[in-house]
C-alpha positions in Angstrom: -55.7 -55.7 -15.5 -53.3 -56.6 -12.8 -50.3 -58.8 -13.6 -49.2 -59.5 -10.0 -50.4 -63.1 -9.8 -48.4 -66.3 -9.9 -48.7 -70.0 -10.2 -46.5 -72.1 -7.8 -45.9 -75.8 -8.4 -43.8 -78.0 -6.0 -42.7 -81.6 -6.8 -40.3 -84.2 -5.6 -38.3 -86.1 -8.2 -36.4 -89.3 -7.7 -33.4 -88.1 -9.7 -30.3 -86.0 -9.1 -30.4 -82.2 -9.7 -28.1 -82.8 -12.7 -30.5 -85.2 -14.2 -33.5 -82.9 -13.7 -31.5 -79.9 -15.0 -30.7 -81.9 -18.2 -34.4 -82.7 -18.6 -35.3 -79.0 -18.2 -32.6 -77.6 -20.6 -31.7 -80.1 -23.3 -33.9 -79.7 -26.4 -34.1 -83.5 -27.1 -35.1 -84.2 -23.5 -37.7 -81.4 -23.5 -39.2 -82.7 -26.8 -39.4 -86.2 -25.2 -41.3 -85.3 -22.0 -42.7 -81.7 -21.9 -45.8 -82.3 -24.1 -47.4 -85.6 -25.3 -45.9 -86.9 -28.6 -49.4 -86.7 -30.1 -49.0 -82.9 -30.3 -45.7 -83.2 -32.2 -43.6 -81.0 -29.9 -40.3 -79.6 -31.0 -37.9 -77.9 -28.5 -35.0 -75.5 -28.9 -32.7 -74.5 -26.1 -29.4 -72.6 -25.9 -28.8 -73.1 -22.1 -26.8 -70.1 -21.0 -27.5 -66.6 -19.7 -29.1 -64.8 -22.6 -29.8 -68.0 -24.5 -33.1 -68.6 -26.2 -35.5 -71.5 -25.7 -38.9 -72.6 -26.9 -41.3 -75.4 -27.6 -43.7 -75.5 -30.4 -46.3 -78.1 -31.4 -48.1 -79.1 -34.6 -50.9 -76.6 -33.8 -49.9 -73.1 -34.9 -51.2 -71.5 -31.6 -49.5 -73.9 -29.3 -46.0 -72.9 -28.2 -43.9 -70.6 -26.1 -40.5 -69.1 -26.2 -38.2 -67.0 -24.1 -34.8 -66.2 -22.8 -32.7 -67.6 -19.9 -32.3 -64.5 -17.7 -30.5 -66.2 -14.8 -28.7 -69.5 -15.2 -27.1 -71.3 -12.3 -26.7 -75.0 -13.1 -28.0 -77.3 -11.6 -29.8 -75.1 -9.0 -31.7 -72.2 -10.5 -32.9 -70.6 -13.7 -35.1 -67.6 -14.4 -36.7 -67.2 -17.8 -38.6 -64.6 -19.6 -41.5 -66.6 -21.1 -44.2 -65.8 -23.7 -47.0 -68.0 -24.9 -47.6 -68.0 -28.7 -49.9 -65.1 -29.6 -49.5 -63.2 -26.3 -48.3 -59.6 -26.3 -46.3 -59.6 -23.1 -43.7 -61.7 -21.3 -44.1 -63.4 -18.0 -41.4 -64.9 -15.8 -40.6 -68.4 -14.8 -38.3 -69.2 -11.9 -37.2 -72.8 -11.4 -35.3 -73.9 -8.3 -33.9 -77.4 -7.7 -32.9 -78.5 -4.2 -31.0 -81.7 -3.6 -32.5 -84.0 -1.0 -31.5 -87.4 0.3 -34.0 -89.0 -1.9 -33.6 -87.0 -5.1 -34.5 -83.4 -6.0 -37.2 -81.0 -4.8 -38.4 -78.8 -7.7 -40.2 -75.5 -7.4 -41.7 -73.6 -10.4 -43.0 -70.1 -9.9 -44.6 -68.6 -13.0 -45.4 -65.0 -12.2 -46.1 -61.5 -13.7 -49.5 -62.8 -15.0 -53.2 -62.0 -14.3 -55.2 -64.2 -12.0 -56.9 -66.2 -14.8 -53.6 -66.9 -16.6 -51.9 -67.9 -13.3 -54.5 -70.6 -12.9 -54.2 -71.8 -16.5 -50.4 -71.9 -16.2 -50.6 -73.8 -12.9 -52.7 -76.5 -14.5 -50.4 -76.5 -17.6 -47.2 -76.9 -15.5 -48.8 -79.7 -13.4 -49.8 -81.5 -16.5 -46.3 -81.2 -18.0 -44.4 -82.0 -14.8 -46.6 -85.1 -14.4 -44.7 -86.6 -17.3 -41.2 -85.7 -16.0 -40.8 -88.7 -13.5 -41.4 -91.2 -16.3 -38.9 -89.5 -18.5 -36.3 -89.4 -15.8 -36.7 -93.1 -15.0 -36.3 -94.0 -18.7 -33.4 -91.6 -19.2 -31.5 -92.8 -16.2 -31.9 -96.4 -17.3 -30.4 -95.6 -20.7 -27.3 -93.8 -19.4 
C-alpha cells in the first residue's frame, strides 16, 4: 500500500490569523467547534513544539491525537496525527496567510493512502465548515 497521497483543503475566514490560530490550538475552542456537540467532543492541546494534542468523542473509536512537530504562531503548524485505532501516523500541515479581508487557511493532510486521503478531505471539510460560525461567536464575546 502506498502512503504518498494527501488531502488539501483551502478556506478563507473572516478573522485575523491570531483568532484562527487560537481556534486551532486552544482546547476549549477546539471542543466548541471541531465536532458537533452531539458527539460529546473533548480536546486537549499543549500548543508548543513537542506538545501533544487530541480530540476524543463519546464513541470509543472516534478520536485522534498527535504532536506539534513545527509551531510558528500564528502562521504555520505541522503535526504528527493518528486516528484512534490506526497503526501509523500521518502528517497535517496548517498554514495561515493574512489577507485584507481575514485569513486564508490551507490544510494538507499527507502520508496516507488514496482512500484515507479522500476520507480525511471530507472530514476536514466537515469540521472546517463549523469554524466560521465559531469565529463569529468568539469575536463577539471578546
